[in-house]
VOGU-3710 file (C-alpha; in Angstrom, 3 decimals, decimal comma):
1> msatdsqdgn> 93,208/104,451/69,371  93,404/107,863/69,047  94,370/110,336/72,183  91,257/112,127/71,575  88,824/108,889/71,558  91,035/107,739/74,897  90,016/110,486/76,690  86,237/111,019/75,608  86,216/107,027/76,249  87,266/107,247/80,059
11> stgiryepdd> 86,384/108,938/83,554  90,095/109,375/84,249  91,156/111,471/81,508  94,503/109,364/80,611  95,452/110,081/76,856  98,806/107,583/77,023  98,857/104,445/79,060  101,834/103,121/80,375  102,922/101,299/77,399  101,291/103,506/74,540
21> pcppllllgv> 103,595/104,907/72,135  103,560/108,832/72,910  105,087/111,681/70,757  108,890/112,528/71,616  108,196/116,469/72,363  105,499/115,409/74,181  107,683/113,128/76,236  110,149/115,637/76,593  108,020/118,443/77,794  105,973/116,132/80,569
31> glqgvmmila> 109,566/114,667/81,721  110,657/118,699/81,988  107,914/119,174/84,322  108,462/115,872/85,980  112,194/117,119/86,878  110,878/120,703/88,210  108,155/118,881/90,319  111,029/116,704/92,217  114,519/118,695/92,153  113,942/121,339/94,297
41> sivvivavta> 112,854/118,604/96,936  116,039/116,307/96,272  118,424/119,060/96,686  116,782/120,784/99,771  116,507/117,564/101,744  120,059/116,675/101,044  121,079/119,975/102,243  119,033/120,119/105,309  120,472/116,571/106,133  123,939/117,799/105,509
51> rsggqdddyl> 123,825/121,138/107,140  121,956/119,336/110,244  124,499/116,644/110,551  127,273/119,723/110,510  129,133/118,612/107,631  131,247/120,937/105,589  130,774/122,296/101,737  132,796/119,511/100,127  130,336/116,553/101,341  127,053/118,609/100,944
61> twavfaalii> 128,304/118,863/96,707  129,363/115,445/96,354  125,770/114,524/97,975  123,318/116,701/95,826  125,866/115,458/92,853  124,779/112,000/93,905  121,572/112,203/94,847  120,762/113,325/91,447  122,895/110,864/89,521  120,972/107,882/91,491
71> sgglialqas> 117,540/109,315/91,734  117,757/109,751/87,749  118,863/106,189/87,013  116,125/104,814/89,418  113,290/107,202/87,479  114,471/105,527/84,458  114,942/102,179/85,787  111,181/102,116/87,649  109,958/102,645/84,137  111,432/99,557/83,159
81> rvrrlgaghi> 110,851/95,919/83,580  113,895/94,549/84,119  113,457/90,575/85,118  112,607/91,620/89,008  113,030/95,489/89,195  110,971/98,432/87,902  107,865/99,146/88,652  106,699/99,961/84,826  105,065/103,209/85,617  106,202/106,404/85,900
91> lfmgpttnfv> 107,579/106,372/90,154  109,796/109,708/90,882  112,431/108,627/93,145  114,479/111,071/95,311  115,938/111,729/99,176  112,504/111,436/101,429  112,107/113,652/104,614  111,306/109,508/106,388  115,621/109,368/106,994  116,487/113,071/107,609
101> avavlaleag> 116,404/112,658/111,475  118,080/109,414/111,225  120,565/110,546/109,081  121,207/113,272/110,860  122,414/111,484/113,757  124,519/109,266/111,627  126,286/111,951/110,431  126,424/113,538/113,790  127,958/110,457/115,170  130,348/109,296/112,745
111> gpamlasltv> 130,261/111,631/109,545  129,186/110,359/106,323  131,647/106,923/106,504  128,848/105,955/109,343  126,203/107,345/107,495  127,250/105,340/104,395  127,393/101,998/106,489  124,294/101,845/108,503  122,339/102,773/104,793  123,899/100,174/103,304
121> aaslfylmla> 122,992/97,633/106,092  119,823/99,327/105,989  119,590/98,671/102,373  120,015/94,681/102,736  117,030/94,457/105,179  114,848/96,431/102,749  115,791/94,027/99,838  114,652/91,114/102,152  111,570/92,662/102,646  110,375/93,233/99,217
131> fwlpllrrvi> 111,171/89,481/98,955  109,426/88,094/101,926  106,562/90,557/101,821  103,815/88,043/101,616  104,743/86,705/104,569  105,253/89,822/106,533  101,856/91,448/106,165  100,930/90,882/109,162  103,144/92,123/111,008  104,006/95,196/109,592
141> tpivsgtvlm> 100,425/96,148/109,542  98,792/99,491/108,690  98,548/99,926/112,462  102,396/100,056/112,918  103,323/101,571/109,595  100,917/104,701/110,460  102,232/104,817/113,794  105,863/105,503/112,623  105,564/107,401/110,334  103,887/110,188/112,597
151> liavsvlpia> 106,998/109,192/114,997  109,212/110,132/111,977  107,324/113,279/111,276  107,757/114,429/115,056  111,723/113,329/115,407  112,030/115,380/112,217  110,203/118,580/113,367  113,368/119,671/115,577  115,677/119,797/112,866  113,231/121,469/110,815
161> lervrevagd> 112,611/124,628/113,544  116,497/124,806/114,069  116,714/125,241/110,214  114,216/127,873/110,476  116,324/130,006/113,325  119,325/129,908/111,080  120,368/133,423/109,620  123,240/134,594/107,283  126,001/136,299/108,467  125,222/139,322/110,414
171> adpvtgpiva> 121,369/139,592/109,867  118,818/139,916/112,624  117,902/136,463/114,307  113,971/137,696/113,740  115,044/137,622/110,118  114,444/133,628/110,229  110,897/133,431/111,828  109,752/136,057/109,126  111,227/134,454/106,457  109,759/131,237/107,467
181> vvtlvvttvl> 106,355/132,703/107,809  106,564/134,070/104,405  107,288/130,554/102,600  104,494/129,143/105,089  101,944/131,401/104,341  102,740/131,565/100,115  102,526/127,263/100,671  99,348/127,623/102,269  97,653/129,603/100,130  98,851/127,974/97,306
191> alraprnlkp> 97,567/124,964/98,633  93,941/125,661/99,322  93,667/128,130/96,751  96,048/128,001/93,396  94,273/126,742/90,464  94,584/123,778/89,059  97,522/124,421/86,630  100,039/126,010/89,285  99,636/123,264/92,086  102,610/121,566/90,570
201> wsplvallag> 104,466/124,163/90,991  103,650/125,537/94,412  106,724/124,029/96,172  109,038/126,035/93,894  106,663/129,231/94,041  107,075/128,894/97,842  110,892/128,264/97,660  111,215/131,292/95,575  109,027/133,755/97,850  110,883/132,979/101,013
211> svaaaalgay> 114,220/133,878/98,946  112,934/136,755/97,863  111,949/137,761/101,275  115,532/136,698/102,925  117,186/138,820/100,057  115,168/141,854/101,131  115,809/141,222/104,827  119,644/140,659/103,767  119,824/137,140/104,371  120,572/135,412/101,593
221> dtqplidaaw> 124,134/134,177/101,401  125,311/133,808/97,661  128,888/132,974/97,838  127,990/129,117/97,589  126,604/130,086/93,877  129,473/132,130/92,820  131,911/129,601/94,329  130,032/126,752/92,474  131,673/125,722/88,861  129,261/125,773/85,922
231> agvptggfpg> 130,336/121,673/85,013  132,059/119,031/86,344  132,476/115,977/88,972  133,084/116,820/92,387  136,874/115,035/93,314  136,061/115,183/97,184  133,428/114,651/100,180  133,228/111,555/100,592  135,255/108,884/102,826  134,293/105,894/101,729
241> ldltpgpefw> 132,420/103,136/103,914  133,243/102,748/107,675  133,793/98,378/107,618  134,779/98,562/111,259  131,369/99,385/112,914  131,674/100,050/116,896  129,123/100,885/119,430  127,564/103,799/117,714  126,749/101,784/114,529  125,080/98,849/116,331
251> allpafvvvt> 123,008/101,480/118,364  121,894/103,519/115,643  121,222/100,224/113,137  117,438/99,520/114,697  116,470/103,168/113,970  117,593/102,663/110,454  115,986/99,105/110,338  112,492/100,998/111,283  112,506/103,648/109,307  114,066/101,404/105,927
261> lvgavknmgd> 110,926/99,060/106,439  108,024/101,290/107,493  109,095/102,960/104,161  109,331/99,889/102,400  105,370/99,584/103,661  104,654/103,133/102,384  106,451/102,292/99,070  104,055/99,527/98,756  101,081/102,103/98,845  103,357/104,455/96,337
271> svavqqasrr> 102,851/102,039/93,567  99,614/100,841/93,927  98,633/104,706/93,577  100,662/104,951/90,882  99,255/101,750/88,733  95,707/102,895/89,456  96,314/106,632/88,565  98,205/105,671/85,042  95,132/103,202/83,773  91,918/104,656/82,020
281> kprvtdfrlv> 90,116/101,715/83,504  90,244/100,733/87,172  92,410/97,386/87,445  93,389/95,221/90,443  96,933/96,119/91,512  99,588/93,890/90,216  101,811/92,898/93,202  104,725/91,549/90,741  105,424/95,196/89,537  105,061/96,186/93,310
291> qgalntnglg> 107,701/94,097/94,161  109,788/95,380/91,111  109,295/99,175/92,644  110,072/97,567/96,253  113,595/95,867/94,534  114,358/99,082/92,773  113,963/101,267/95,843  116,372/98,737/97,971  118,811/98,912/94,952  118,138/102,809/95,691
301> illsglvgap> 118,667/102,799/98,946  122,221/100,672/98,429  123,941/102,639/95,850  123,095/105,867/97,911  125,016/104,086/100,902  127,858/103,075/98,829  128,250/106,853/97,690  127,510/108,027/100,901  124,448/110,032/100,484  121,137/110,248/101,954
311> pttayssrsv> 118,564/106,898/101,349  116,815/107,410/98,153  113,172/106,423/97,648  110,079/106,750/96,109  107,644/109,821/95,584  104,028/109,281/94,704  102,056/111,535/95,479  103,939/113,788/92,877  104,179/110,909/90,373  100,437/110,392/90,735
321> mlitftsvaa> 99,921/114,559/90,515  102,253/114,589/87,072  100,327/111,868/85,577  96,690/113,764/86,511  98,152/117,029/85,492  99,515/116,138/82,320  97,060/113,071/81,582  100,479/111,080/80,752  101,350/107,900/82,117  103,842/106,901/79,461
331> rrvgyvmgav> 106,460/105,022/81,649  109,070/106,723/78,537  108,342/109,806/80,475  110,642/108,281/83,330  113,186/107,511/80,899  113,623/111,545/80,016  113,491/112,295/83,303  116,529/110,070/84,421  118,570/111,891/81,453  117,501/115,079/82,567
341> laalalfpkf> 118,329/114,797/85,963  121,729/113,229/85,104  122,893/115,715/83,111  121,909/118,642/85,732  124,374/116,813/87,887  127,180/117,439/85,686  126,526/121,494/86,155  126,715/122,162/89,623  125,888/125,462/89,281  122,043/124,793/89,062
351> aavlisipsa> 122,627/122,515/91,849  123,959/125,214/93,688  121,286/127,709/92,995  118,912/125,426/95,226  121,718/125,021/97,866  122,132/128,808/98,130  118,423/128,892/99,406  118,449/130,245/102,982  118,314/128,027/106,131  115,012/129,434/107,423
361> vmgayilvai> 112,965/128,669/103,647  114,509/125,559/103,895  113,431/124,794/107,247  110,000/125,903/106,487  109,838/123,580/103,312  110,462/120,925/105,200  107,777/121,851/108,368  105,691/121,500/105,408  106,946/117,927/104,085  106,295/116,964/108,010
371> gtlfvagvrt> 102,944/117,853/108,352  102,529/115,815/104,729  104,116/112,886/106,355  102,113/113,080/109,522  98,698/113,144/107,948  99,969/110,309/105,497  100,609/108,017/108,825  97,332/108,801/110,197  95,293/107,879/107,028  97,362/104,432/106,942
381> avsdgldaqk> 96,573/103,900/110,677  92,893/104,418/109,723  92,899/102,770/106,190  92,341/99,079/107,772  89,895/100,653/110,059  90,152/101,943/113,525  87,936/100,177/116,228  88,907/101,103/119,921  91,690/98,053/120,425  93,707/99,404/117,340
391> ativaisfav> 92,761/102,938/118,536  94,581/102,268/122,016  97,477/100,195/120,135  97,922/103,478/117,896  97,480/105,837/121,388  100,229/103,935/123,403  102,219/103,533/120,772  102,551/106,911/119,739  102,615/108,118/123,627  105,618/105,898/124,208
401> gagleqqtif> 107,277/107,167/120,607  106,843/111,141/121,384  107,632/111,043/124,795  111,235/109,187/124,524  111,923/111,250/121,478  111,976/114,376/124,009  113,660/112,843/126,679  117,057/111,356/127,500  115,383/108,501/129,992  117,711/105,598/129,233
411> adllggtwsp> 120,681/107,608/128,633  120,652/108,954/132,115  119,938/105,358/133,631  122,996/103,584/131,388  125,170/105,911/129,763  125,393/107,014/126,534  126,292/103,433/124,555  123,115/102,435/124,101  121,045/105,473/124,603  120,534/106,288/120,470
421> lldngvvmga> 118,734/103,239/120,407  116,707/103,150/123,374  115,982/106,833/123,409  114,936/106,893/120,245  111,040/107,479/119,843  110,896/105,778/116,540  112,726/102,431/117,558  110,670/102,320/120,701  107,243/103,572/119,563  107,809/100,980/116,604
431> atavlltlfm> 108,233/97,890/118,801  105,371/99,053/120,877  102,766/98,650/118,257  104,632/95,290/116,846  104,434/93,988/120,165  100,783/95,155/120,871  99,586/94,067/117,814  101,121/90,423/118,203  99,560/90,115/121,366  96,161/90,959/120,116
441> eatrpirqtr> 96,909/87,913/117,498  98,306/85,669/120,220  95,038/86,455/122,401  92,176/85,946/120,085  89,298/84,137/121,501  89,159/81,749/118,342  93,130/81,667/117,036  94,218/80,872/113,191  94,336/77,529/112,079  96,349/76,691/108,999
451> levdlsvssl> 95,893/73,577/106,431  98,769/72,711/103,643  97,304/70,668/100,855  98,067/70,216/96,701  96,381/72,686/94,780  94,564/69,899/93,213  90,487/68,570/93,129  91,646/65,935/95,177  92,434/68,059/98,026  88,415/69,210/98,223
461> peidrflcdi> 87,713/66,397/100,998  90,317/67,757/103,231  89,636/71,504/102,824  85,986/70,696/103,620  86,365/68,832/106,796  88,703/71,445/107,469  86,000/74,465/107,097  83,921/72,186/108,744  85,773/71,811/111,980  86,026/75,887/111,769
471> asrlgwnqas> 82,161/76,568/111,498  81,667/73,619/114,507  83,644/75,196/116,831  82,080/78,567/116,005  78,458/76,830/116,480  77,347/78,309/113,754  74,383/77,139/111,791  74,013/74,702/108,762  73,262/77,481/106,150  76,192/79,689/107,274
481> tgrlrsagee> 78,498/76,229/107,423  77,396/75,457/103,752  78,422/78,990/102,468  81,898/78,602/104,366  82,135/75,238/102,563  81,241/76,061/99,294  83,698/79,286/99,224  86,814/77,210/99,983  85,604/74,765/97,225  84,890/77,696/94,747
491> tlislihprg> 87,945/78,971/95,426  89,965/76,194/95,222  88,561/75,474/91,756  89,075/78,594/90,608  92,592/78,942/91,440  93,512/75,991/89,781  95,171/75,898/86,395  93,226/74,571/83,952  96,272/72,866/81,790  97,512/71,314/84,643
501> papgegpprf> 100,989/71,359/86,224  104,065/71,645/84,090  105,407/68,238/82,914  107,351/66,097/85,232  106,071/68,921/88,360  103,476/68,008/90,995  100,949/69,989/91,850  101,468/73,468/93,767  101,310/73,657/97,242  97,988/75,116/98,327
511> iviarpsdnl> 98,031/76,796/102,020  94,854/77,877/103,961  94,341/80,095/106,915  91,321/80,413/108,680  90,977/83,575/110,927  87,952/82,973/112,683  85,809/85,558/114,802  81,687/85,258/115,898  80,151/85,818/112,860  82,502/85,767/110,125
521> veleflavfd> 85,710/83,807/108,915  88,316/85,054/107,133  90,054/82,869/104,795  93,408/82,924/103,199  94,514/80,797/100,116  98,017/81,168/99,618  99,355/79,245/96,089  101,287/79,698/92,648  98,950/80,771/90,079  98,759/81,654/86,346
531> eenledrlay> 99,126/85,180/84,800  95,518/86,232/85,313  94,193/88,181/88,521  91,210/86,575/89,810  89,660/90,463/90,668  90,218/91,261/87,339  87,955/88,129/86,044  85,286/89,034/88,918  84,959/92,655/87,638  84,811/91,316/83,988
541> lseeaeggqg> 81,563/89,166/85,129  80,231/92,111/86,400  80,407/94,040/83,332  79,487/90,910/81,257  76,203/90,345/83,175  75,237/94,340/82,682  75,822/93,395/79,096  73,529/90,841/79,165  76,155/88,335/77,795  75,822/84,561/78,082
551> ieegeislrl> 78,053/82,588/81,066  80,700/80,250/80,151  81,515/77,292/81,830  84,835/78,324/83,334  82,922/81,517/84,635  80,536/79,363/86,662  82,730/78,683/90,158  83,746/82,607/89,841  79,842/83,586/89,967  79,251/81,116/92,656
561> lrhyttsvqh> 82,222/82,385/94,785  81,146/85,813/94,640  77,699/84,910/95,861  79,142/82,986/98,775  81,396/85,396/100,176  81,408/88,969/101,501  84,913/89,802/99,825  87,518/88,703/97,879  90,953/90,179/97,352  93,590/88,754/95,024
571> qkyqgldvvt> 97,222/89,745/95,301  99,554/88,697/92,918  103,342/88,148/94,119  106,380/87,073/92,032  105,969/83,342/92,612  102,900/83,396/95,350  99,327/84,544/94,534  97,276/85,440/97,659  93,028/85,052/97,607  91,700/86,012/100,797
581> vqvrgsr> 87,939/85,693/101,160  85,455/86,777/103,672  82,232/84,836/104,957  79,261/86,075/107,548  77,682/83,522/109,699  75,364/83,559/112,632  74,547/80,747/114,853
//
């Protein structure tokens, strides 16, 4: 299929899907655009973190070099599918604002060695989350994730405002706020009214406008740019890991873990968004690729810790923006971007152009990122519906976290050893959200029940008794009970592999979890399954029905399943499938 045909035949306008061959010159052009879209963010976030943490120029130079090398390598790896690594799509990587606040605390407490040790420890939790992802979905809910993202934005706000007040040399103190306002105005105007072709370049234009304003007011220090070498590898700046963790390490570790785990949940959404944006026709999310993306993100955090740089994770919005802007989703673009970023790391003079950007401009840039992060948190919190109970959880958790972020209550009561933990708004807000969520689950009027059987037709009688008992406890009428029983039966039949288990192996285990309410039962089925996704098969049946084609025998169960249920979701993980169906009933 030609590029023109592809564009005319679909609504998304994608000319090259991830596995499509793409002309080399087009790959190079799109890859360079992608680098320009994230280069400023990588350098600015590292610079703000290092300077706010009181580090010298040697560490800053090293951290920028390491961040560029790691980001380039990870972008290339995300474009690949190497065993359980890689998203198989264009997925930008780099340091993010999520870690700015906790990274600054670590640098202030113990310097780069403390940051490195905490980042390495946090990466292990991230990798464990990627492995146990299917089992933790009920604990790290959108409510918890959204609240923590909002609290991260609150925790970074003072750091950004402190950058705004900084001015170079003998410049007038009022210069910083003026330069920040110029940067914010340009950013806002471009975000609201810039043409589509200009929007991907809005951050660079805003940084340029702020820097020009700073230079005009005499607040631009060009010395870092003059001192930077044209080419080479930094030889100092990182003392190595701290292998003898003290009280400060253990006090800060929970904060790193919370930010890391919530970042992992957000990265799930990043991978999903890129998958959806990269196809001509919408497809159901492949959660095996999501796990590959998470594994790569975890590897990136680990590598960042080993070299003492701020943690590196995914930039989903920029990835989607590039794909939408260019209509190119070929994953080979990731290889080009990785090579270009690695090459730029070897020429410190280029990075010094961004490092020399005035602090006030960087502060304004981070302020915009904070606002975006806060809005992302709100969207995450409401993505699963926000009833009165969930709204109460968000309100209380955010109030606790934001309140503690601005106070030193536990430091005054208990002393300074554990105050970084207990007075950390992100940690305490997250803990409040998790505890309230668990309380809601534990006090359900009708508790969830669980059944474990073989993935086999012989298990139907046991599943049927299980579902009849649930309907009886709910007091559902005969018709509703019949729909519930039929939904369970058709789901089981739809999941059973037509070829059966491999020789010498028994049938896979099949777990049914029921979460009943008065007029709705959510059934969650966990099983080992083949490569085909149930939702894709259901979507195919819808298209087939519109085309008036015949029904094959193997499709009857799927049609019945769609008839009996309110919704069907199928999520595929490495070695595990989760199918969630909802059945409505009445008394």
